[in-house]
Backbone as JSON Lines, residues from 0, in Angstrom:
{"i":0,"aa":"M","n":[32.83,8.74,-44.23],"ca":[33.67,8.05,-43.23],"c":[33.14,8.46,-41.86]}
{"i":1,"aa":"A","n":[32.79,7.5,-41.01],"ca":[32.21,7.78,-39.64],"c":[33.33,8.28,-38.71]}
{"i":2,"aa":"T","n":[32.79,9.19,-37.89],"ca":[33.74,9.81,-36.9],"c":[33.5,9.12,-35.6]}
{"i":3,"aa":"E","n":[34.55,8.84,-34.83],"ca":[34.36,8.24,-33.52],"c":[34.13,9.27,-32.47]}
{"i":4,"aa":"T","n":[33.19,9.01,-31.66],"ca":[32.93,9.88,-30.53],"c":[33.71,9.48,-29.26]}
{"i":5,"aa":"V","n":[34.51,10.37,-28.8],"ca":[35.33,10.12,-27.62],"c":[34.59,10.59,-26.42]}
{"i":6,"aa":"L","n":[34.34,9.72,-25.5],"ca":[33.68,10.12,-24.29],"c":[34.66,10.45,-23.18]}
{"i":7,"aa":"V","n":[34.59,11.64,-22.59],"ca":[35.61,12.11,-21.62],"c":[34.79,12.08,-20.25]}
{"i":8,"aa":"A","n":[35.46,11.39,-19.32],"ca":[34.83,11.33,-17.99],"c":[34.79,12.73,-17.39]}
{"i":9,"aa":"P","n":[33.75,12.97,-16.59],"ca":[33.71,14.33,-15.91],"c":[34.8,14.36,-14.86]}
{"i":10,"aa":"P","n":[35.21,15.54,-14.46],"ca":[36.18,15.7,-13.47],"c":[35.75,15.17,-12.14]}
{"i":11,"aa":"A","n":[36.59,14.67,-11.38],"ca":[36.34,14.1,-10.11],"c":[35.87,15.09,-9.15]}
{"i":12,"aa":"P","n":[34.91,14.91,-8.25],"ca":[34.51,15.97,-7.29],"c":[35.64,16.27,-6.36]}
{"i":13,"aa":"E","n":[35.68,17.51,-5.95],"ca":[36.69,17.99,-5.04],"c":[36.53,17.21,-3.67]}
{"i":14,"aa":"L","n":[37.62,16.72,-3.12],"ca":[37.52,15.98,-1.86],"c":[37.18,16.93,-0.78]}
{"i":15,"aa":"T","n":[36.36,16.46,0.16],"ca":[36.0,17.35,1.25],"c":[37.17,17.35,2.32]}
{"i":16,"aa":"R","n":[37.5,18.55,2.69],"ca":[38.66,18.7,3.64],"c":[38.4,18.14,4.97]}
{"i":17,"aa":"N","n":[39.38,17.58,5.57],"ca":[39.16,17.09,6.94],"c":[39.28,18.24,7.92]}
{"i":18,"aa":"R","n":[38.27,18.5,8.74],"ca":[38.22,19.61,9.65],"c":[38.55,19.18,11.02]}
{"i":19,"aa":"T","n":[39.48,18.13,11.21],"ca":[39.73,17.63,12.48],"c":[40.31,18.7,13.45]}
{"i":20,"aa":"L","n":[41.18,19.54,12.9],"ca":[41.73,20.59,13.79],"c":[40.73,21.52,14.34]}
{"i":21,"aa":"V","n":[39.81,21.89,13.49],"ca":[38.76,22.84,13.98],"c":[37.89,22.17,15.06]}
{"i":22,"aa":"V","n":[37.43,20.97,14.8],"ca":[36.59,20.19,15.67],"c":[37.34,19.93,16.99]}
{"i":23,"aa":"G","n":[38.55,19.48,16.92],"ca":[39.4,19.18,18.05],"c":[39.51,20.48,18.97]}
{"i":24,"aa":"T","n":[39.84,21.57,18.24],"ca":[40.03,22.81,18.98],"c":[38.79,23.28,19.68]}
{"i":25,"aa":"A","n":[37.68,23.04,19.05],"ca":[36.34,23.41,19.66],"c":[36.17,22.58,20.95]}
{"i":26,"aa":"F","n":[36.44,21.32,20.9],"ca":[36.36,20.5,22.16],"c":[37.29,21.04,23.21]}
{"i":27,"aa":"A","n":[38.53,21.31,22.83],"ca":[39.5,21.79,23.78],"c":[39.07,23.07,24.36]}
{"i":28,"aa":"A","n":[38.51,23.96,23.54],"ca":[37.99,25.31,24.07],"c":[36.91,25.12,25.07]}
{"i":29,"aa":"V","n":[35.87,24.18,24.75],"ca":[34.85,23.9,25.7],"c":[35.33,23.26,26.97]}
{"i":30,"aa":"A","n":[36.29,22.41,26.84],"ca":[36.84,21.76,27.99],"c":[37.55,22.83,28.94]}
{"i":31,"aa":"S","n":[38.21,23.78,28.34],"ca":[38.89,24.84,29.09],"c":[37.87,25.69,29.82]}
{"i":32,"aa":"I","n":[36.78,26.04,29.08],"ca":[35.74,26.87,29.69],"c":[35.12,26.1,30.95]}
{"i":33,"aa":"M","n":[34.94,24.71,30.8],"ca":[34.37,23.98,31.88],"c":[35.31,23.96,33.08]}
{"i":34,"aa":"V","n":[36.64,23.9,32.9],"ca":[37.56,24.03,33.96],"c":[37.45,25.28,34.7]}
{"i":35,"aa":"F","n":[37.35,26.41,34.03],"ca":[37.13,27.67,34.69],"c":[35.8,27.73,35.38]}
{"i":36,"aa":"A","n":[34.8,27.14,34.75],"ca":[33.49,27.17,35.41],"c":[33.56,26.47,36.74]}
{"i":37,"aa":"G","n":[34.37,25.37,36.82],"ca":[34.52,24.74,38.11],"c":[35.27,25.64,39.11]}
{"i":38,"aa":"L","n":[36.31,26.38,38.7],"ca":[36.93,27.32,39.56],"c":[36.04,28.44,40.04]}
{"i":39,"aa":"F","n":[35.21,28.89,39.12],"ca":[34.26,29.96,39.51],"c":[33.24,29.43,40.51]}
{"i":40,"aa":"A","n":[32.77,28.15,40.38],"ca":[31.87,27.55,41.23],"c":[32.42,27.48,42.65]}
{"i":41,"aa":"V","n":[33.73,27.08,42.75],"ca":[34.38,26.93,44.0],"c":[34.51,28.38,44.67]}
{"i":42,"aa":"Y","n":[34.92,29.35,43.88],"ca":[35.06,30.71,44.38],"c":[33.77,31.27,44.9]}
{"i":43,"aa":"I","n":[32.7,31.12,44.19],"ca":[31.34,31.57,44.62],"c":[30.86,30.82,45.88]}
{"i":44,"aa":"A","n":[31.03,29.54,45.91],"ca":[30.57,28.72,47.03],"c":[31.3,29.2,48.31]}
{"i":45,"aa":"V","n":[32.62,29.36,48.29],"ca":[33.45,29.79,49.38],"c":[33.03,31.18,49.84]}
{"i":46,"aa":"R","n":[32.84,32.04,48.88],"ca":[32.46,33.47,49.19],"c":[31.11,33.56,49.83]}
{"i":47,"aa":"Q","n":[30.15,32.8,49.29],"ca":[28.83,32.82,49.87],"c":[28.82,32.22,51.36]}
{"i":48,"aa":"N","n":[29.64,31.2,51.55],"ca":[29.75,30.7,52.94],"c":[30.35,31.69,53.83]}
{"i":49,"aa":"N","n":[31.33,32.53,53.37],"ca":[31.96,33.53,54.17],"c":[30.9,34.58,54.48]}
{"i":50,"aa":"E","n":[30.19,35.04,53.51],"ca":[29.15,36.03,53.79],"c":[28.04,35.56,54.78]}
{"i":51,"aa":"F","n":[27.68,34.31,54.72],"ca":[26.75,33.72,55.57],"c":[27.34,33.71,57.02]}
{"i":52,"aa":"L","n":[28.57,33.43,57.22],"ca":[29.16,33.51,58.56],"c":[29.27,34.9,59.14]}
{"i":53,"aa":"V","n":[29.59,35.83,58.19],"ca":[29.69,37.3,58.7],"c":[28.26,37.79,59.02]}
{"i":54,"aa":"E","n":[27.25,37.56,58.26],"ca":[25.96,37.98,58.48],"c":[25.23,37.45,59.7]}
{"i":55,"aa":"N","n":[25.69,36.32,60.07],"ca":[25.14,35.6,61.27],"c":[26.05,35.65,62.51]}
{"i":56,"aa":"G","n":[27.05,36.44,62.41],"ca":[27.95,36.52,63.56],"c":[28.66,35.29,63.91]}
{"i":57,"aa":"L","n":[28.92,34.44,62.97],"ca":[29.51,33.09,63.23],"c":[30.99,33.07,62.91]}
{"i":58,"aa":"G","n":[31.52,34.14,62.51],"ca":[32.92,34.2,62.08],"c":[33.05,34.88,60.76]}
{"i":59,"aa":"G","n":[33.94,34.38,59.95],"ca":[34.19,34.95,58.61],"c":[34.98,36.25,58.71]}
{"i":60,"aa":"S","n":[35.28,36.8,57.64],"ca":[36.1,38.07,57.59],"c":[35.82,38.82,56.36]}
{"i":61,"aa":"L","n":[36.39,40.02,56.25],"ca":[36.28,40.82,55.08],"c":[36.92,40.11,53.98]}
{"i":62,"aa":"W","n":[36.16,39.98,52.83],"ca":[36.67,39.15,51.73],"c":[38.04,39.59,51.16]}
{"i":63,"aa":"F","n":[38.06,40.81,50.7],"ca":[39.35,41.44,50.26],"c":[39.52,42.74,51.08]}
{"i":64,"aa":"P","n":[40.72,43.13,51.47],"ca":[40.91,44.37,52.18],"c":[40.49,45.58,51.25]}
{"i":65,"aa":"E","n":[40.11,46.59,51.94],"ca":[39.69,47.75,51.18],"c":[40.75,48.31,50.28]}
{"i":66,"aa":"G","n":[40.47,48.49,48.98],"ca":[41.43,49.0,48.03],"c":[42.45,48.02,47.41]}
{"i":67,"aa":"A","n":[42.32,46.71,47.85],"ca":[43.28,45.72,47.34],"c":[43.02,45.46,45.89]}
{"i":68,"aa":"V","n":[41.78,45.47,45.48],"ca":[41.34,45.13,44.04],"c":[40.82,46.47,43.47]}
{"i":69,"aa":"Q","n":[41.54,46.94,42.49],"ca":[41.16,48.17,41.73],"c":[40.35,47.79,40.48]}
{"i":70,"aa":"I","n":[39.35,48.71,40.19],"ca":[38.48,48.5,39.05],"c":[39.25,48.75,37.72]}
{"i":71,"aa":"A","n":[40.04,49.74,37.65],"ca":[40.7,50.15,36.39],"c":[41.48,49.09,35.69]}
{"i":72,"aa":"P","n":[42.41,48.47,36.48],"ca":[43.19,47.4,35.75],"c":[42.38,46.26,35.18]}
{"i":73,"aa":"G","n":[41.48,45.82,35.97],"ca":[40.63,44.72,35.51],"c":[39.72,45.05,34.32]}
{"i":74,"aa":"T","n":[39.18,46.3,34.29],"ca":[38.41,46.74,33.16],"c":[39.24,46.93,31.95]}
{"i":75,"aa":"M","n":[40.4,47.48,32.13],"ca":[41.33,47.64,30.96],"c":[41.61,46.3,30.35]}
{"i":76,"aa":"M","n":[41.81,45.24,31.19],"ca":[42.02,43.88,30.61],"c":[40.86,43.41,29.79]}
{"i":77,"aa":"L","n":[39.65,43.75,30.35],"ca":[38.43,43.34,29.61],"c":[38.39,43.97,28.2]}
{"i":78,"aa":"F","n":[38.64,45.26,28.18],"ca":[38.68,45.95,26.86],"c":[39.72,45.34,25.97]}
{"i":79,"aa":"T","n":[40.87,45.04,26.54],"ca":[41.94,44.41,25.72],"c":[41.53,43.08,25.1]}
{"i":80,"aa":"T","n":[40.86,42.27,25.86],"ca":[40.39,40.96,25.37],"c":[39.39,41.21,24.22]}
{"i":81,"aa":"W","n":[38.52,42.19,24.37],"ca":[37.54,42.51,23.33],"c":[38.3,42.95,22.02]}
{"i":82,"aa":"I","n":[39.29,43.78,22.17],"ca":[40.09,44.14,20.97],"c":[40.69,43.0,20.28]}
{"i":83,"aa":"S","n":[41.27,42.06,21.13],"ca":[41.84,40.9,20.62],"c":[40.86,39.98,19.85]}
{"i":84,"aa":"A","n":[39.59,39.92,20.28],"ca":[38.57,39.14,19.57],"c":[38.37,39.7,18.24]}
{"i":85,"aa":"F","n":[38.3,41.05,18.13],"ca":[38.1,41.66,16.82],"c":[39.35,41.48,15.89]}
{"i":86,"aa":"S","n":[40.46,41.46,16.47],"ca":[41.74,41.32,15.65],"c":[41.92,39.87,15.11]}
{"i":87,"aa":"I","n":[41.56,38.87,15.97],"ca":[41.62,37.48,15.47],"c":[40.46,37.14,14.45]}
{"i":88,"aa":"S","n":[39.37,37.82,14.53],"ca":[38.3,37.73,13.57],"c":[38.74,38.35,12.25]}
{"i":89,"aa":"W","n":[39.43,39.4,12.36],"ca":[40.04,40.12,11.12],"c":[41.02,39.19,10.45]}
{"i":90,"aa":"A","n":[41.83,38.48,11.31],"ca":[42.82,37.53,10.71],"c":[42.08,36.45,9.92]}
{"i":91,"aa":"V","n":[41.05,35.95,10.41],"ca":[40.29,34.82,9.76],"c":[39.71,35.36,8.42]}
{"i":92,"aa":"Q","n":[39.08,36.49,8.5],"ca":[38.47,37.08,7.27],"c":[39.52,37.4,6.2]}
{"i":93,"aa":"A","n":[40.62,37.89,6.64],"ca":[41.72,38.2,5.69],"c":[42.27,37.0,5.03]}
{"i":94,"aa":"I","n":[42.41,35.94,5.78],"ca":[42.91,34.64,5.15],"c":[41.89,34.07,4.14]}
{"i":95,"aa":"R","n":[40.63,34.22,4.54],"ca":[39.6,33.72,3.63],"c":[39.57,34.57,2.31]}
{"i":96,"aa":"N","n":[40.05,35.82,2.36],"ca":[40.07,36.7,1.19],"c":[41.41,36.63,0.51]}
{"i":97,"aa":"D","n":[42.26,35.87,0.92],"ca":[43.69,35.76,0.41],"c":[44.39,37.13,0.63]}
{"i":98,"aa":"D","n":[44.0,37.8,1.65],"ca":[44.67,39.11,1.93],"c":[45.7,38.85,2.94]}
{"i":99,"aa":"R","n":[46.83,38.45,2.48],"ca":[47.84,37.86,3.43],"c":[48.44,39.04,4.26]}
{"i":100,"aa":"R","n":[48.64,40.16,3.73],"ca":[49.2,41.29,4.49],"c":[48.37,41.62,5.7]}
{"i":101,"aa":"N","n":[47.12,41.84,5.43],"ca":[46.22,42.12,6.62],"c":[46.1,40.97,7.57]}
{"i":102,"aa":"A","n":[46.29,39.74,7.04],"ca":[46.17,38.61,7.93],"c":[47.43,38.59,8.86]}
{"i":103,"aa":"Y","n":[48.57,38.91,8.41],"ca":[49.74,38.96,9.23],"c":[49.69,40.13,10.23]}
{"i":104,"aa":"V","n":[49.15,41.22,9.78],"ca":[48.93,42.35,10.8],"c":[47.98,42.0,11.87]}
{"i":105,"aa":"A","n":[46.85,41.33,11.48],"ca":[45.84,40.97,12.45],"c":[46.39,39.92,13.51]}
{"i":106,"aa":"L","n":[47.05,38.96,12.96],"ca":[47.66,37.96,13.83],"c":[48.6,38.51,14.75]}
{"i":107,"aa":"G","n":[49.51,39.51,14.35],"ca":[50.43,40.15,15.16],"c":[49.79,40.98,16.17]}
{"i":108,"aa":"L","n":[48.74,41.67,15.84],"ca":[47.98,42.47,16.74],"c":[47.33,41.65,17.83]}
{"i":109,"aa":"T","n":[46.84,40.47,17.46],"ca":[46.29,39.54,18.47],"c":[47.3,39.11,19.48]}
{"i":110,"aa":"L","n":[48.47,38.71,18.98],"ca":[49.59,38.34,19.89],"c":[49.93,39.56,20.82]}
{"i":111,"aa":"L","n":[50.0,40.74,20.24],"ca":[50.29,41.94,21.08],"c":[49.27,42.11,22.17]}
{"i":112,"aa":"M","n":[48.02,41.95,21.79],"ca":[46.9,42.13,22.81],"c":[46.95,41.01,23.9]}
{"i":113,"aa":"G","n":[47.38,39.84,23.49],"ca":[47.56,38.74,24.49],"c":[48.64,39.04,25.42]}
{"i":114,"aa":"A","n":[49.81,39.52,24.92],"ca":[50.89,39.92,25.73],"c":[50.51,41.01,26.69]}
{"i":115,"aa":"A","n":[49.68,42.0,26.26],"ca":[49.27,43.09,26.99],"c":[48.37,42.61,28.19]}
{"i":116,"aa":"V","n":[47.47,41.61,27.87],"ca":[46.6,41.04,28.96],"c":[47.42,40.39,30.02]}
{"i":117,"aa":"I","n":[48.45,39.63,29.6],"ca":[49.33,38.94,30.61],"c":[50.05,39.98,31.43]}
{"i":118,"aa":"N","n":[50.6,40.97,30.73],"ca":[51.33,41.99,31.46],"c":[50.43,42.79,32.47]}
{"i":119,"aa":"Q","n":[49.26,43.08,32.09],"ca":[48.31,43.78,32.98],"c":[47.93,42.92,34.11]}
{"i":120,"aa":"M","n":[47.78,41.61,33.82],"ca":[47.37,40.72,34.94],"c":[48.5,40.53,35.94]}
{"i":121,"aa":"V","n":[49.74,40.41,35.48],"ca":[50.83,40.34,36.4],"c":[50.99,41.56,37.22]}
{"i":122,"aa":"F","n":[50.76,42.76,36.6],"ca":[50.86,44.01,37.3],"c":[49.72,44.05,38.35]}
{"i":123,"aa":"A","n":[48.51,43.54,38.1],"ca":[47.48,43.53,39.01],"c":[47.81,42.58,40.2]}
{"i":124,"aa":"I","n":[48.37,41.49,39.92],"ca":[48.74,40.53,40.96],"c":[49.73,41.17,42.02]}
{"i":125,"aa":"I","n":[50.7,41.84,41.34],"ca":[51.73,42.51,42.23],"c":[51.03,43.66,43.05]}
{"i":126,"aa":"D","n":[50.08,44.34,42.38],"ca":[49.5,45.43,43.03],"c":[48.47,45.04,44.12]}
{"i":127,"aa":"F","n":[47.98,43.78,44.07],"ca":[47.08,43.25,45.16],"c":[47.85,43.23,46.47]}
{"i":128,"aa":"A","n":[49.07,42.79,46.43],"ca":[49.97,42.79,47.69],"c":[49.27,41.92,48.74]}
{"i":129,"aa":"L","n":[48.54,40.78,48.33],"ca":[47.9,39.92,49.26],"c":[48.72,38.62,49.47]}
{"i":130,"aa":"P","n":[49.03,38.29,50.69],"ca":[49.85,37.05,50.91],"c":[48.99,35.77,50.54]}
{"i":131,"aa":"I","n":[49.52,34.98,49.68],"ca":[48.65,33.81,49.17],"c":[48.42,32.81,50.23]}
{"i":132,"aa":"D","n":[49.3,32.73,51.23],"ca":[49.26,31.59,52.21],"c":[48.48,32.06,53.49]}
{"i":133,"aa":"R","n":[47.85,33.21,53.51],"ca":[47.25,33.68,54.77],"c":[45.69,33.86,54.72]}
{"i":134,"aa":"S","n":[45.19,33.72,53.44],"ca":[43.69,33.88,53.4],"c":[43.23,33.11,52.22]}
{"i":135,"aa":"T","n":[42.08,32.5,52.38],"ca":[41.42,31.69,51.23],"c":[41.07,32.58,50.09]}
{"i":136,"aa":"P","n":[40.51,33.78,50.22],"ca":[40.16,34.61,49.13],"c":[41.39,34.94,48.28]}
{"i":137,"aa":"A","n":[42.56,35.2,48.91],"ca":[43.75,35.55,48.19],"c":[44.2,34.3,47.36]}
{"i":138,"aa":"Y","n":[44.09,33.17,48.01],"ca":[44.53,31.86,47.37],"c":[43.71,31.66,46.14]}
{"i":139,"aa":"L","n":[42.36,31.79,46.27],"ca":[41.43,31.59,45.15],"c":[41.71,32.59,44.03]}
{"i":140,"aa":"L","n":[42.0,33.82,44.41],"ca":[42.21,34.91,43.48],"c":[43.46,34.54,42.55]}
{"i":141,"aa":"Y","n":[44.51,34.1,43.32],"ca":[45.77,33.81,42.54],"c":[45.62,32.52,41.71]}
{"i":142,"aa":"V","n":[44.77,31.6,42.14],"ca":[44.58,30.37,41.38],"c":[43.88,30.72,40.04]}
{"i":143,"aa":"I","n":[42.79,31.61,40.16],"ca":[42.05,31.99,38.98],"c":[42.93,32.79,38.07]}
{"i":144,"aa":"Y","n":[43.6,33.83,38.59],"ca":[44.4,34.67,37.72],"c":[45.56,33.88,37.12]}
{"i":145,"aa":"G","n":[46.24,33.08,37.97],"ca":[47.34,32.23,37.4],"c":[46.92,31.33,36.3]}
{"i":146,"aa":"S","n":[45.71,30.66,36.5],"ca":[45.2,29.75,35.49],"c":[44.83,30.52,34.16]}
{"i":147,"aa":"Y","n":[44.41,31.71,34.43],"ca":[44.07,32.55,33.13],"c":[45.28,32.94,32.43]}
{"i":148,"aa":"I","n":[46.34,33.25,33.18],"ca":[47.57,33.64,32.47],"c":[48.09,32.51,31.65]}
{"i":149,"aa":"V","n":[48.12,31.28,32.21],"ca":[48.45,30.02,31.41],"c":[47.56,29.9,30.23]}
{"i":150,"aa":"F","n":[46.27,30.07,30.43],"ca":[45.34,29.86,29.34],"c":[45.62,30.78,28.14]}
{"i":151,"aa":"V","n":[45.87,32.09,28.47],"ca":[46.17,33.07,27.41],"c":[47.53,32.73,26.79]}
{"i":152,"aa":"A","n":[48.51,32.31,27.56],"ca":[49.8,31.95,27.0],"c":[49.69,30.83,26.02]}
{"i":153,"aa":"V","n":[48.89,29.75,26.37],"ca":[48.68,28.59,25.46],"c":[47.99,29.1,24.19]}
{"i":154,"aa":"A","n":[47.06,30.03,24.34],"ca":[46.36,30.56,23.08],"c":[47.33,31.37,22.24]}
{"i":155,"aa":"M","n":[48.21,32.06,22.86],"ca":[49.22,32.82,22.12],"c":[50.16,31.92,21.33]}
{"i":156,"aa":"V","n":[50.57,30.85,21.94],"ca":[51.5,29.81,21.31],"c":[50.67,29.28,20.06]}
{"i":157,"aa":"F","n":[49.41,29.03,20.25],"ca":[48.58,28.43,19.12],"c":[48.46,29.41,18.01]}
{"i":158,"aa":"V","n":[48.22,30.63,18.29],"ca":[48.14,31.72,17.25],"c":[49.52,31.91,16.56]}
{"i":159,"aa":"L","n":[50.64,31.87,17.41],"ca":[51.96,32.07,16.85],"c":[52.27,30.94,15.82]}
{"i":160,"aa":"L","n":[51.97,29.67,16.21],"ca":[52.19,28.58,15.33],"c":[51.35,28.69,14.01]}
{"i":161,"aa":"M","n":[50.17,29.12,14.11],"ca":[49.3,29.29,12.96],"c":[49.82,30.46,12.04]}
{"i":162,"aa":"A","n":[50.33,31.54,12.78],"ca":[50.93,32.58,12.02],"c":[52.07,32.17,11.24]}
{"i":163,"aa":"I","n":[53.02,31.35,11.83],"ca":[54.2,30.88,11.16],"c":[53.72,30.0,9.93]}
{"i":164,"aa":"R","n":[52.77,29.12,10.09],"ca":[52.17,28.37,8.94],"c":[51.64,29.23,7.85]}
{"i":165,"aa":"A","n":[50.96,30.36,8.31],"ca":[50.33,31.22,7.32],"c":[51.47,31.93,6.5]}
{"i":166,"aa":"I","n":[52.53,32.37,7.14],"ca":[53.66,32.99,6.49],"c":[54.28,31.95,5.53]}
{"i":167,"aa":"A","n":[54.27,30.73,5.92],"ca":[54.9,29.69,5.01],"c":[53.94,29.37,3.83]}
{"i":168,"aa":"G","n":[52.73,29.93,3.75],"ca":[51.81,29.78,2.65],"c":[50.94,28.57,2.78]}
{"i":169,"aa":"Q","n":[50.67,28.0,4.0],"ca":[49.95,26.84,4.13],"c":[48.37,27.18,4.2]}
{"i":170,"aa":"F","n":[48.06,28.42,4.39],"ca":[46.63,28.79,4.56],"c":[46.23,29.71,3.38]}
{"i":171,"aa":"N","n":[45.09,29.65,2.89],"ca":[44.62,30.48,1.91],"c":[43.0,30.47,1.86]}
{"i":172,"aa":"S","n":[42.4,31.0,0.85],"ca":[40.96,31.07,0.87],"c":[40.27,29.7,0.84]}
{"i":173,"aa":"R","n":[40.99,28.73,0.4],"ca":[40.44,27.3,0.26],"c":[40.71,26.56,1.55]}
{"i":174,"aa":"N","n":[41.68,26.98,2.36],"ca":[42.1,26.22,3.47],"c":[42.54,27.23,4.59]}
{"i":175,"aa":"A","n":[41.64,27.57,5.41],"ca":[41.88,28.51,6.51],"c":[41.59,27.87,7.88]}
{"i":176,"aa":"D","n":[41.61,26.58,7.88],"ca":[41.22,25.77,9.16],"c":[42.11,26.19,10.31]}
{"i":177,"aa":"G","n":[43.44,26.24,10.04],"ca":[44.31,26.5,11.2],"c":[44.12,27.82,11.88]}
{"i":178,"aa":"V","n":[43.87,28.9,11.06],"ca":[43.61,30.23,11.6],"c":[42.19,30.23,12.31]}
{"i":179,"aa":"Q","n":[41.26,29.5,11.69],"ca":[39.92,29.41,12.36],"c":[39.94,28.65,13.64]}
{"i":180,"aa":"A","n":[40.79,27.65,13.75],"ca":[40.94,26.9,14.97],"c":[41.56,27.73,16.02]}
{"i":181,"aa":"A","n":[42.6,28.51,15.69],"ca":[43.24,29.42,16.63],"c":[42.23,30.47,17.1]}
{"i":182,"aa":"A","n":[41.33,30.91,16.19],"ca":[40.34,31.98,16.58],"c":[39.39,31.37,17.6]}
{"i":183,"aa":"I","n":[38.95,30.12,17.35],"ca":[37.99,29.44,18.27],"c":[38.58,29.44,19.73]}
{"i":184,"aa":"F","n":[39.84,28.99,19.77],"ca":[40.52,28.88,21.07],"c":[40.64,30.22,21.71]}
{"i":185,"aa":"W","n":[40.97,31.25,20.92],"ca":[41.16,32.63,21.43],"c":[39.82,33.17,21.9]}
{"i":186,"aa":"Y","n":[38.72,32.89,21.19],"ca":[37.35,33.32,21.7],"c":[37.11,32.76,23.06]}
{"i":187,"aa":"A","n":[37.54,31.52,23.32],"ca":[37.42,30.96,24.69],"c":[38.06,31.78,25.74]}
{"i":188,"aa":"T","n":[39.21,32.31,25.48],"ca":[39.93,33.11,26.47],"c":[39.14,34.43,26.77]}
{"i":189,"aa":"V","n":[38.56,35.0,25.69],"ca":[37.73,36.2,25.8],"c":[36.49,35.94,26.63]}
{"i":190,"aa":"I","n":[35.84,34.75,26.37],"ca":[34.65,34.46,27.17],"c":[34.87,34.22,28.56]}
{"i":191,"aa":"V","n":[36.05,33.55,28.87],"ca":[36.4,33.23,30.2],"c":[36.69,34.41,31.11]}
{"i":192,"aa":"Y","n":[37.31,35.45,30.48],"ca":[37.66,36.57,31.24],"c":[36.46,37.4,31.72]}
{"i":193,"aa":"M","n":[35.37,37.41,31.05],"ca":[34.3,38.19,31.46],"c":[33.73,37.82,32.84]}
{"i":194,"aa":"P","n":[33.56,36.46,33.2],"ca":[33.17,36.22,34.58],"c":[34.27,36.45,35.55]}
{"i":195,"aa":"V","n":[35.6,36.36,35.12],"ca":[36.73,36.74,35.97],"c":[36.62,38.16,36.32]}
{"i":196,"aa":"W","n":[36.35,38.99,35.41],"ca":[36.32,40.45,35.61],"c":[35.14,40.76,36.59]}
{"i":197,"aa":"Y","n":[33.96,40.14,36.37],"ca":[32.79,40.35,37.16],"c":[33.01,39.93,38.56]}
{"i":198,"aa":"L","n":[33.45,38.7,38.77],"ca":[33.58,38.09,40.02],"c":[34.63,38.75,40.95]}
{"i":199,"aa":"I","n":[35.69,39.1,40.3],"ca":[36.91,39.66,41.11],"c":[36.97,41.16,41.14]}
{"i":200,"aa":"T","n":[36.74,41.81,39.9],"ca":[36.89,43.26,39.79],"c":[35.69,43.96,40.22]}
{"i":201,"aa":"I","n":[34.45,43.46,39.94],"ca":[33.27,44.19,40.18],"c":[32.68,43.82,41.56]}
{"i":202,"aa":"T","n":[32.53,42.56,41.8],"ca":[31.82,42.14,43.09],"c":[32.85,41.93,44.19]}
{"i":203,"aa":"K","n":[34.06,42.41,44.05],"ca":[35.16,42.21,44.98],"c":[34.69,42.32,46.45]}
């Protein structure tokens, strides 16, 4: 008696995940960096014009009063942003390894570092004691610092939302796009602060 051969279709290939969130966040991060690049360009141009006037005796003034900008707070903020870059990278790696406990700790540490940066920046602004409406340098300084505070706050909200989704179990080793996207945006805040630190804290 002949036996019938039953042909079984091979399993369907796994669908490729849509990485719209990661790509969109990358564009948003680049756009944010370009906004700050424009602010830096204005700051540098105005400062160079002021130096030209001072050197040629045509006017101008001391850019910042002596002792108004301290190196320690700005440098501490720089180190804090670097720590946050490591912590958000730790979060991404933990999610990829399905290590949820370490992922939660890393995301929480990143939010803590972000809050520390904002706190330090507000303290520095108060410590400057420069009237915003009486000098162009002070105005530009407050615009750059204020914009950066908003930038970090937006990044913190992004990380917080992704942390809530991670706690809800939406991310794992096969789908870590949300945490990766938050990390990309967070890296942009770290990149932006380095020229802020150099232009204002170092070359003050």
